[in-house]
NUTORTI-839457 format. One record per residue (C-alpha): residue number from 1; residue in three letters; x, y, z. Coordinates in steps of 0.05 Angstrom, whole numbers, plus 5000, padded with zeros to 4 digits. Layout:
BEGIN
NUM ALA X Y Z
...
This chain:
BEGIN
1 MET 5427 3824 6103
2 THR 5448 3756 6127
3 GLU 5521 3744 6142
4 THR 5555 3679 6161
5 GLY 5621 3672 6198
6 ASN 5644 3717 6254
7 SER 5621 3784 6225
8 LYS 5563 3824 6254
9 ASP 5495 3837 6221
10 SER 5487 3905 6187
11 ASP 5434 3942 6146
12 GLN 5486 3980 6105
13 ASP 5474 3989 6032
14 LEU 5530 3963 5988
15 ARG 5553 4034 5971
16 GLN 5561 4049 6045
17 VAL 5610 3992 6059
18 PRO 5675 4021 6087
19 ASP 5730 4034 6037
20 THR 5778 3988 6073
21 PRO 5744 3922 6091
22 ILE 5774 3876 6143
23 LYS 5816 3823 6109
24 SER 5825 3777 6169
25 SER 5778 3729 6135
26 LEU 5756 3715 6064
27 SER 5697 3760 6046
28 ILE 5644 3732 5998
29 ALA 5585 3768 5965
30 LEU 5530 3719 5947
31 ILE 5481 3752 5899
32 GLY 5416 3720 5874
33 PRO 5342 3739 5874
34 ASP 5319 3667 5881
35 ASP 5316 3651 5956
36 ASP 5318 3575 5949
37 ARG 5379 3573 5903
38 ARG 5415 3625 5944
39 LYS 5402 3590 6010
40 ALA 5424 3524 5982
41 LEU 5492 3553 5966
42 LEU 5495 3593 6030
43 SER 5488 3531 6072
44 VAL 5550 3502 6040
45 LEU 5590 3567 6044
46 SER 5575 3573 6118
47 GLU 5616 3510 6129
48 CYS 5678 3538 6095
49 PRO 5729 3557 6148
50 GLY 5754 3629 6148
51 ALA 5699 3653 6101
52 ARG 5645 3704 6117
53 THR 5588 3711 6068
54 GLN 5539 3768 6056
55 GLU 5475 3756 6018
56 PHE 5445 3802 5967
57 SER 5373 3789 5946
58 ALA 5376 3833 5884
59 PHE 5425 3848 5828
60 PRO 5456 3917 5826
61 PRO 5416 3964 5781
62 ASP 5476 4005 5761
63 LEU 5523 3966 5715
64 ASP 5571 4025 5711
65 GLU 5585 4038 5784
66 LEU 5568 3978 5828
67 PRO 5610 3923 5795
68 ARG 5673 3960 5814
69 THR 5646 3972 5884
70 VAL 5628 3899 5894
71 GLY 5695 3877 5867
72 GLU 5733 3924 5913
73 GLN 5696 3905 5977
74 TYR 5695 3829 5969
75 ASP 5748 3777 5954
76 ILE 5697 3731 5920
77 VAL 5632 3748 5885
78 ILE 5583 3690 5871
79 LEU 5524 3704 5824
80 ASP 5460 3667 5806
81 VAL 5460 3656 5731
82 ASP 5389 3631 5723
83 SER 5353 3694 5746
84 ASP 5377 3736 5686
85 PRO 5434 3703 5645
86 ASP 5446 3762 5599
87 TYR 5450 3812 5655
88 VAL 5494 3768 5698
89 PHE 5540 3757 5639
90 ASP 5550 3832 5634
91 LEU 5560 3836 5709
92 VAL 5613 3781 5708
93 GLU 5651 3816 5652
94 ARG 5650 3883 5687
95 ILE 5671 3858 5755
96 CYS 5728 3819 5723
97 THR 5753 3878 5683
98 THR 5747 3930 5739
99 SER 5771 3893 5801
100 ALA 5813 3836 5829
101 ALA 5753 3799 5857
102 CYS 5746 3725 5840
103 VAL 5679 3714 5806
104 MET 5640 3649 5810
105 VAL 5570 3632 5785
106 TYR 5518 3580 5800
107 SER 5459 3550 5763
108 ALA 5408 3495 5769
109 GLU 5422 3477 5697
110 SER 5479 3432 5676
111 ASP 5492 3469 5610
112 VAL 5563 3461 5582
113 LYS 5555 3517 5530
114 GLN 5531 3565 5583
115 ALA 5587 3545 5630
116 VAL 5639 3558 5576
117 ARG 5606 3625 5560
118 PHE 5613 3649 5632
119 MET 5683 3622 5640
120 ARG 5703 3661 5579
121 ALA 5673 3723 5611
122 GLY 5720 3713 5670
123 ALA 5683 3668 5719
124 ARG 5732 3621 5754
125 GLU 5680 3570 5776
126 TYR 5612 3546 5751
127 PHE 5573 3509 5804
128 THR 5513 3466 5787
129 LEU 5459 3457 5839
130 PRO 5454 3417 5882
131 VAL 5526 3435 5897
132 ILE 5576 3387 5926
133 ALA 5605 3416 5990
134 ALA 5675 3390 5977
135 GLU 5677 3422 5908
136 VAL 5655 3490 5936
137 ALA 5706 3485 5993
138 SER 5761 3469 5943
139 ALA 5742 3527 5899
140 ILE 5742 3575 5958
141 ALA 5810 3549 5980
142 ARG 5839 3558 5910
143 ALA 5814 3629 5907
144 ALA 5846 3644 5975
145 ALA 5912 3611 5955
146 HIS 5916 3645 5887
147 PRO 5885 3714 5892
148 LEU 5876 3754 5828
149 THR 5911 3820 5815
150 ALA 5873 3881 5792
151 PRO 5869 3882 5716
152 ALA 5912 3930 5678
153 PRO 5876 3988 5644
154 THR 5855 3971 5573
155 ALA 5840 4013 5513
156 LYS 5770 4042 5519
157 LEU 5719 4008 5475
158 ALA 5655 4041 5452
159 SER 5598 4036 5501
160 GLN 5557 3999 5449
161 ALA 5564 3964 5382
162 PHE 5499 3951 5345
163 VAL 5498 3899 5290
164 PHE 5438 3893 5243
165 LEU 5426 3826 5210
166 GLY 5371 3808 5161
167 ALA 5334 3742 5167
168 LYS 5326 3744 5091
169 GLY 5344 3791 5034
170 GLY 5292 3845 5024
171 CYS 5272 3852 5097
172 GLY 5295 3924 5099
173 VAL 5355 3914 5144
174 THR 5398 3968 5109
175 SER 5344 4021 5112
176 ILE 5333 4009 5186
177 ALA 5407 4005 5202
178 ALA 5425 4069 5165
179 ASN 5369 4110 5195
180 PHE 5380 4080 5264
181 ALA 5453 4101 5260
182 MET 5435 4172 5239
183 LEU 5386 4178 5297
184 VAL 5436 4150 5347
185 ALA 5485 4204 5326
186 GLN 5431 4258 5332
187 GLU 5400 4235 5397
188 SER 5464 4217 5434
189 LYS 5506 4275 5406
190 GLN 5565 4226 5411
191 PRO 5614 4204 5356
192 THR 5578 4150 5317
193 LEU 5602 4107 5259
194 LEU 5560 4067 5209
195 ILE 5598 4010 5175
196 ASP 5566 3980 5113
197 PHE 5587 3907 5104
198 GLY 5541 3897 5045
199 GLN 5584 3857 4996
200 PRO 5585 3875 4942
201 LEU 5552 3942 4926
202 GLY 5520 3959 4994
203 ASP 5474 4019 4994
204 ALA 5471 4044 5066
205 GLY 5497 4111 5042
206 ILE 5443 4116 4989
207 ASN 5391 4108 5044
208 LEU 5420 4170 5077
209 GLY 5421 4210 5012
210 MET 5497 4209 5007
211 ALA 5535 4211 4942
212 SER 5583 4155 4926
213 ALA 5641 4151 4975
214 ASN 5714 4159 4957
215 TYR 5735 4102 5003
216 SER 5702 4040 5031
217 THR 5710 3979 5075
218 ALA 5753 3949 5019
219 ASN 5806 4002 5032
220 ALA 5803 3991 5107
221 LEU 5809 3915 5100
222 GLN 5861 3913 5045
223 ASP 5918 3913 5095
224 PRO 5890 3906 5166
225 SER 5960 3911 5197
226 ARG 5963 3986 5180
227 LEU 5893 4001 5203
228 ASP 5891 4049 5262
229 ALA 5848 4107 5285
230 ARG 5883 4158 5241
231 PHE 5876 4115 5178
232 LEU 5803 4099 5193
233 SER 5787 4173 5201
234 SER 5815 4186 5132
235 LEU 5767 4134 5101
236 VAL 5700 4155 5131
237 GLU 5651 4204 5100
238 LYS 5614 4254 5143
239 HIS 5539 4259 5137
240 VAL 5504 4325 5149
241 SER 5473 4296 5212
242 GLY 5543 4286 5242
243 LEU 5543 4211 5230
244 SER 5608 4182 5202
245 VAL 5599 4129 5148
246 LEU 5647 4076 5123
247 ALA 5613 4055 5059
248 ALA 5612 3988 5023
249 PRO 5653 3982 4959
250 GLY 5621 4015 4898
251 ASP 5648 3959 4854
252 PHE 5661 3885 4859
253 PRO 5722 3877 4905
254 SER 5781 3836 4879
255 SER 5787 3797 4944
256 GLN 5745 3778 5004
257 PRO 5763 3806 5072
258 THR 5787 3759 5126
259 LEU 5753 3751 5194
260 GLU 5817 3776 5226
261 GLY 5812 3840 5184
262 ILE 5740 3850 5203
263 ASP 5757 3840 5277
264 ARG 5812 3892 5271
265 LEU 5766 3942 5238
266 LEU 5714 3934 5292
267 GLU 5767 3940 5346
268 VAL 5794 4005 5318
269 ALA 5724 4032 5306
270 ARG 5703 4019 5378
271 GLN 5765 4054 5404
272 SER 5750 4115 5361
273 PHE 5674 4122 5365
274 SER 5624 4121 5422
275 TYR 5574 4082 5381
276 VAL 5587 4035 5323
277 VAL 5529 4012 5279
278 VAL 5541 3955 5230
279 ASP 5497 3937 5171
280 ALA 5514 3863 5164
281 GLY 5459 3850 5113
282 THR 5448 3775 5111
283 ARG 5522 3759 5122
284 ILE 5518 3697 5166
285 ASP 5588 3681 5140
286 LEU 5612 3735 5189
287 MET 5581 3699 5248
288 GLU 5649 3676 5274
289 SER 5676 3747 5275
290 THR 5674 3793 5335
291 LEU 5616 3830 5303
292 PHE 5571 3779 5336
293 ASP 5606 3767 5402
294 GLU 5574 3779 5469
295 SER 5594 3853 5472
296 SER 5551 3871 5412
297 THR 5476 3880 5411
298 VAL 5447 3844 5350
299 TYR 5384 3870 5317
300 LEU 5353 3813 5277
301 VAL 5308 3845 5224
302 THR 5252 3802 5196
303 GLN 5180 3805 5170
304 VAL 5116 3767 5184
305 GLY 5120 3716 5128
306 ILE 5130 3641 5128
307 SER 5200 3642 5099
308 GLU 5223 3701 5141
309 LEU 5197 3671 5206
310 ARG 5227 3604 5188
311 ASN 5295 3635 5175
312 SER 5290 3675 5239
313 ASN 5275 3613 5279
314 ARG 5335 3577 5250
315 LEU 5382 3636 5262
316 ILE 5359 3646 5333
317 ASN 5365 3572 5351
318 ARG 5432 3564 5316
319 PHE 5467 3627 5338
320 PHE 5429 3667 5390
321 SER 5392 3618 5435
322 LEU 5432 3639 5496
323 ARG 5423 3714 5485
324 LEU 5369 3754 5519
325 ARG 5378 3829 5521
326 SER 5434 3829 5471
327 LEU 5388 3802 5417
328 GLN 5334 3850 5394
329 ILE 5282 3824 5344
330 VAL 5254 3876 5296
331 LEU 5190 3862 5256
332 ASN 5193 3907 5195
333 ARG 5133 3928 5152
334 TYR 5087 3906 5208
335 THR 5012 3910 5191
336 PRO 4973 3875 5247
337 LYS 4906 3878 5211
338 ALA 4933 3843 5149
339 LEU 4973 3788 5182
340 LEU 4960 3714 5173
341 PHE 4989 3701 5243
342 ASP 4973 3730 5310
343 ASP 5025 3755 5360
344 THR 5024 3689 5398
345 GLN 5042 3649 5335
346 ILE 5095 3700 5316
347 ALA 5127 3697 5385
348 LYS 5127 3621 5381
349 ALA 5163 3622 5314
350 LEU 5213 3673 5340
351 THR 5221 3635 5406
352 ARG 5204 3701 5441
353 PRO 5163 3764 5430
354 ALA 5191 3816 5382
355 ASN 5224 3876 5414
356 TRP 5207 3926 5360
357 LYS 5153 3933 5307
358 ILE 5166 3980 5249
359 PRO 5099 3997 5215
360 ASP 5087 3988 5141
361 ASP 5085 4057 5110
362 TYR 5096 4048 5036
363 ALA 5081 4120 5017
364 THR 5135 4148 5063
365 ALA 5186 4095 5044
366 ARG 5175 4107 4970
367 ARG 5177 4183 4977
368 THR 5242 4184 5016
369 GLU 5273 4133 4968
370 ASN 5256 4176 4906
371 THR 5280 4241 4938
372 GLY 5343 4213 4970
373 THR 5318 4238 5038
374 PRO 5331 4195 5099
375 ILE 5268 4166 5131
376 ALA 5295 4192 5198
377 LEU 5282 4264 5174
378 ASP 5209 4249 5159
379 ASN 5159 4255 5215
380 SER 5126 4188 5200
381 PRO 5106 4126 5238
382 ILE 5169 4092 5212
383 SER 5216 4147 5235
384 ILE 5181 4151 5303
385 ALA 5191 4076 5314
386 ILE 5264 4077 5293
387 ARG 5277 4138 5336
388 GLN 5249 4101 5396
389 MET 5297 4044 5381
390 ALA 5356 4092 5376
391 ARG 5339 4128 5441
392 ALA 5331 4062 5478
393 ALA 5398 4038 5451
394 CYS 5432 4101 5477
395 GLY 5397 4096 5545
396 LEU 5355 4157 5530
397 SER 5287 4125 5542
398 GLU 5243 4150 5597
399 GLU 5282 4137 5661
400 LYS 5255 4086 5709
401 LYS 5261 4093 5783
402 LYS 5322 4054 5804
403 LYS 5313 3998 5853
404 SER 5358 3999 5914
405 PHE 5410 3945 5921
406 SER 5408 3926 5994
407 PHE 5427 3866 6035
408 PHE 5378 3810 6047
409 LYS 5348 3822 6115
410 LYS 5320 3768 6161
């Protein structure tokens, strides 16, 4: 640990910091794995009167516990955006929603879109390196003069929302989304809802071997103002696996849902279910809805073909260029020996390597389709790959040894 100001050096882990820190001076936690960027900001912070700064050379590994701990022990938390933007975004949101700490971020990139993104997450300041000492001092002074109050408790949202989007029609997005949802319900043993936004005539239920549903998203979105948890529960169908399903309309709807209605449906769903899986098909017209906001993990389903990779590239660059962990790319019907492109060319087209590869198993897909049996129930290469996706999404993958989050020591 390195600490500036009048406080003494200590080797305490963050979780061992006393419950009642001394408030005679403004306490700042400076967190960033990159030594050069962190030191550059530290040199400026050390000149701020009445401020004492503690350095952290690693991000906290536990996003559930440590954001609250950091926020309770420090008046200001300053984070390095460049080391892991997606992770830091989650960290900013969680600190801001669980504590009264003032959050600031810093970056070597002067990126307006990124700055707006973090400000919306709750960051009060976005510093661009090299920082101007007067600007940092003013920001610290403002934080001291106008401290935040602890946020009021909010309605609990689901721990995860998973949205499946196809790069092109026929990529198999509905089959993957439906079986993924079923396996999430089975593996997590938590309340899970599948919403089919296929418009019109979505067939997520058919992929699970379900008969036509009595109600659909059309009923839920007909009058969003009356939509609540009780009403939603009356519309869903229960699959034998325990998965709840809100089907797409079985006929052409008389009107199109509004984005406000879709936002309301997702809000109610996330308050009622631990996991919400959405089959968005190829509905890029829903991109402005909360389905695709930063709190959702988007699975972009594509194939190794010229048109599919082209579409994927355009979608990623247009809508998801700033996303890292919260965008998962799925290559469906993957047959490495028969491909015209190698993995390097595919990664270049996708702007990053694919996260998941679902093998091409035509015999299994055809058999399950003809018998109305979900792929997830078949012990096949396809079901194994989707099960791995579902377990990873629920945090049920093989646990890795956690890294300790300790102070930087000189």
